[in-house]
Backbone as CSV, one residue per row, in Angstrom:
resi,resn,N_x,N_y,N_z,CA_x,CA_y,CA_z,C_x,C_y,C_z
1,GLY,-7.520,11.820,9.678,-8.203,10.597,9.991,-7.309,9.388,9.756
2,THR,-7.866,8.235,9.951,-7.133,6.986,9.784,-7.706,6.195,8.616
3,LEU,-6.969,5.198,8.180,-7.451,4.326,7.106,-8.463,3.343,7.682
4,PRO,-9.661,3.280,7.125,-10.653,2.317,7.629,-10.302,0.889,7.226
5,THR,-10.565,-0.046,8.106,-10.296,-1.447,7.803,-11.172,-1.953,6.667
6,SER,-12.310,-1.310,6.455,-13.257,-1.763,5.427,-12.685,-1.691,4.015
7,ILE,-11.651,-0.890,3.795,-11.052,-0.788,2.461,-10.603,-2.156,1.960
8,GLY,-10.106,-2.982,2.843,-9.628,-4.298,2.460,-10.714,-5.247,1.995
9,PHE,-11.960,-4.904,2.273,-13.078,-5.776,1.912,-13.902,-5.242,0.746
10,MET,-13.461,-4.145,0.143,-14.159,-3.563,-1.004,-13.673,-4.252,-2.270
11,LYS,-14.309,-5.333,-2.628,-13.846,-6.188,-3.724,-13.867,-5.513,-5.094
12,SER,-14.691,-4.490,-5.272,-14.743,-3.822,-6.580,-13.781,-2.632,-6.658
13,LEU,-13.066,-2.345,-5.585,-12.113,-1.241,-5.564,-10.869,-1.627,-6.355
14,MET,-10.564,-0.846,-7.376,-9.416,-1.136,-8.233,-8.273,-0.129,-8.032
15,ASN,-8.602,1.122,-7.822,-7.613,2.182,-7.645,-7.947,2.973,-6.390
16,LEU,-6.954,3.175,-5.543,-7.139,3.930,-4.309,-6.153,5.083,-4.292
17,GLU,-6.651,6.288,-4.436,-5.826,7.497,-4.473,-6.105,8.317,-3.217
18,LEU,-5.257,8.173,-2.221,-5.435,8.903,-0.966,-4.194,9.713,-0.608
19,HIS,-3.430,10.114,-1.609,-2.225,10.884,-1.334,-2.575,12.280,-0.816
20,ASN,-1.715,12.768,0.079,-1.857,14.115,0.661,-3.220,14.356,1.300
21,ASN,-3.685,13.410,2.107,-4.976,13.532,2.785,-4.859,13.657,4.298
22,LEU,-3.672,13.904,4.812,-3.437,14.053,6.249,-3.839,12.811,7.042
23,LEU,-3.706,11.638,6.428,-4.024,10.389,7.111,-2.960,10.102,8.164
24,THR,-3.393,9.556,9.301,-2.489,9.252,10.406,-2.662,7.803,10.842
25,GLY,-1.749,7.340,11.683,-1.839,5.992,12.227,-1.176,4.971,11.325
26,SER,-1.358,3.723,11.689,-0.752,2.651,10.907,-1.723,2.133,9.849
27,ILE,-1.182,1.374,8.915,-2.007,0.755,7.878,-2.575,-0.527,8.474
28,PRO,-3.903,-0.637,8.592,-4.487,-1.820,9.226,-4.225,-3.096,8.433
29,THR,-4.091,-4.208,9.133,-3.842,-5.507,8.501,-4.895,-5.817,7.447
30,GLU,-6.136,-5.497,7.724,-7.238,-5.775,6.790,-7.063,-5.053,5.459
31,PHE,-6.285,-3.980,5.468,-6.051,-3.188,4.266,-5.490,-4.045,3.136
32,TRP,-4.736,-5.076,3.474,-4.049,-5.905,2.493,-4.886,-7.078,2.009
33,PHE,-6.167,-7.147,2.365,-7.029,-8.275,2.001,-7.606,-8.191,0.591
34,ASN,-7.620,-7.020,-0.017,-8.223,-6.850,-1.341,-7.272,-7.366,-2.421
35,ARG,-7.559,-8.532,-2.937,-6.681,-9.152,-3.938,-6.914,-8.612,-5.348
36,GLU,-7.918,-7.779,-5.533,-8.257,-7.266,-6.869,-7.672,-5.886,-7.145
37,ILE,-7.243,-5.184,-6.129,-6.799,-3.800,-6.300,-5.552,-3.736,-7.183
38,LEU,-5.508,-2.726,-8.048,-4.409,-2.572,-9.005,-3.423,-1.483,-8.598
39,ARG,-3.902,-0.443,-7.945,-3.043,0.708,-7.646,-3.448,1.320,-6.316
40,ILE,-2.444,1.593,-5.473,-2.654,2.248,-4.181,-1.655,3.396,-4.070
41,ASN,-2.155,4.588,-3.804,-1.286,5.734,-3.579,-1.624,6.329,-2.217
42,LEU,-0.731,6.128,-1.261,-0.892,6.670,0.090,0.179,7.709,0.397
43,GLY,0.920,8.124,-0.606,2.037,9.052,-0.415,1.628,10.380,0.192
44,GLY,2.546,10.997,0.892,2.323,12.323,1.442,1.389,12.363,2.629
45,ASN,1.286,11.279,3.373,0.446,11.239,4.565,1.332,11.053,5.794
46,PHE,0.716,10.989,6.948,1.433,10.837,8.206,1.286,9.421,8.749
47,LEU,1.360,8.451,7.858,1.197,7.053,8.237,2.454,6.544,8.939
48,THR,2.260,5.708,9.947,3.371,5.161,10.718,3.315,3.637,10.686
49,GLY,4.316,3.018,11.232,4.362,1.561,11.254,5.203,1.037,10.106
50,THR,4.879,-0.158,9.651,5.656,-0.812,8.606,4.755,-1.301,7.474
51,ILE,5.390,-1.712,6.389,4.679,-2.425,5.326,4.880,-3.903,5.631
52,PRO,3.824,-4.596,6.030,3.976,-5.992,6.445,4.096,-6.944,5.267
53,VAL,4.499,-8.157,5.558,4.622,-9.187,4.524,3.262,-9.492,3.889
54,GLU,2.187,-9.134,4.544,0.846,-9.340,3.974,0.628,-8.582,2.672
55,VAL,1.530,-7.665,2.336,1.440,-6.960,1.058,1.437,-7.965,-0.091
56,MET,1.956,-9.142,0.142,1.984,-10.191,-0.886,0.590,-10.669,-1.268
57,ARG,-0.409,-10.359,-0.475,-1.786,-10.729,-0.816,-2.302,-9.930,-2.011
58,LEU,-1.663,-8.826,-2.312,-2.087,-7.960,-3.414,-1.563,-8.529,-4.725
59,GLU,-2.138,-9.625,-5.137,-1.632,-10.387,-6.273,-1.659,-9.642,-7.602
60,LYS,-2.568,-8.690,-7.766,-2.704,-7.985,-9.044,-2.143,-6.572,-9.017
61,ILE,-1.553,-6.179,-7.908,-1.096,-4.797,-7.749,-0.072,-4.426,-8.823
62,LYS,-0.250,-3.254,-9.393,0.683,-2.743,-10.400,1.456,-1.543,-9.868
63,GLY,0.892,-0.861,-8.866,1.571,0.291,-8.280,1.196,0.468,-6.822
64,LEU,2.198,0.575,-5.977,2.006,0.817,-4.549,2.926,1.958,-4.166
65,PHE,2.342,3.087,-3.795,3.112,4.299,-3.537,2.892,4.754,-2.097
66,VAL,3.975,4.748,-1.323,3.907,5.168,0.074,5.042,6.152,0.393
67,PHE,5.481,6.883,-0.593,6.550,7.849,-0.411,6.078,9.007,0.466
68,ASP,7.023,9.675,1.105,6.746,10.831,1.968,5.767,10.512,3.088
69,CYS,5.869,9.322,3.635,5.125,8.939,4.838,6.151,8.727,5.949
70,PHE,5.709,8.312,7.090,6.604,8.091,8.221,6.716,6.601,8.542
71,LEU,6.662,5.775,7.515,6.771,4.332,7.698,8.205,3.969,8.058
72,GLU,8.344,2.920,8.847,9.653,2.484,9.302,9.964,1.087,8.793
73,GLY,11.210,0.697,8.963,11.607,-0.649,8.581,11.849,-0.758,7.092
74,SER,12.083,-1.971,6.677,12.363,-2.203,5.269,11.116,-2.714,4.549
75,ILE,11.151,-2.588,3.260,10.076,-3.119,2.425,10.280,-4.627,2.369
76,PRO,9.243,-5.418,2.609,9.423,-6.874,2.559,10.076,-7.305,1.248
77,SER,11.132,-8.088,1.340,11.861,-8.500,0.142,10.979,-9.296,-0.810
78,ALA,9.957,-9.937,-0.289,9.059,-10.740,-1.128,8.325,-9.896,-2.157
79,ILE,8.242,-8.591,-1.954,7.520,-7.744,-2.907,8.206,-7.765,-4.268
80,GLY,9.478,-8.078,-4.290,10.196,-8.191,-5.557,9.706,-9.345,-6.414
81,HIS,8.969,-10.258,-5.810,8.451,-11.414,-6.537,7.044,-11.195,-7.078
82,LEU,6.456,-10.027,-6.805,5.136,-9.737,-7.353,5.290,-9.429,-8.833
83,GLU,4.925,-10.359,-9.662,5.113,-10.211,-11.102,4.264,-9.098,-11.700
84,SER,3.160,-8.762,-11.053,2.269,-7.754,-11.607,2.832,-6.343,-11.465
85,MET,3.764,-6.123,-10.535,4.308,-4.781,-10.323,5.421,-4.489,-11.305
86,SER,5.393,-3.288,-11.851,6.466,-2.882,-12.754,7.710,-2.520,-11.945
87,LYS,8.842,-2.519,-12.582,10.093,-2.154,-11.927,10.007,-0.730,-11.388
88,ASN,9.409,0.189,-12.128,9.293,1.568,-11.689,8.453,1.689,-10.430
89,SER,7.391,0.895,-10.316,6.558,0.932,-9.126,7.326,0.441,-7.914
90,LYS,8.119,-0.591,-8.079,8.901,-1.114,-6.974,9.930,-0.091,-6.520
91,GLN,10.502,0.642,-7.444,11.514,1.650,-7.096,10.883,2.860,-6.443
92,SER,9.623,3.163,-6.718,9.017,4.380,-6.177,8.196,4.144,-4.919
93,LEU,8.335,2.985,-4.339,7.626,2.709,-3.091,7.903,3.763,-2.040
94,VAL,9.143,4.089,-1.848,9.492,5.030,-0.788,10.366,6.177,-1.248
95,SER,10.586,6.301,-2.522,11.456,7.387,-3.002,10.703,8.690,-3.115
C-alpha cells in the first residue's frame, strides 16, 4: 500500500513505526505537516521519490529513518540544522 496523506494531520501521533511494511510510492507532501511527531521509521519499504525540504517542518523530530528504501537524491542540507535530531539519527537516515 501507500502512505496515507492523513498521517500528516494526526496531531497526537508521536511515533510512527512502519518499517518493513511493503509500502510503495512516494512520501506525500502532507506527511511532513505533523510538527509534533518525534520519531518516524519508514526503513525497509519500497518508497520512491525524494526527501523534500519540507522535512524541516518536523520541528521536534528526534529520529527519521528511511534506510533500505528506493529514495533518490540527496538529503536536504537544512536537516543538519534540526536541533532536536541527534547526530546518530542524522547519520542513519539512509545508512
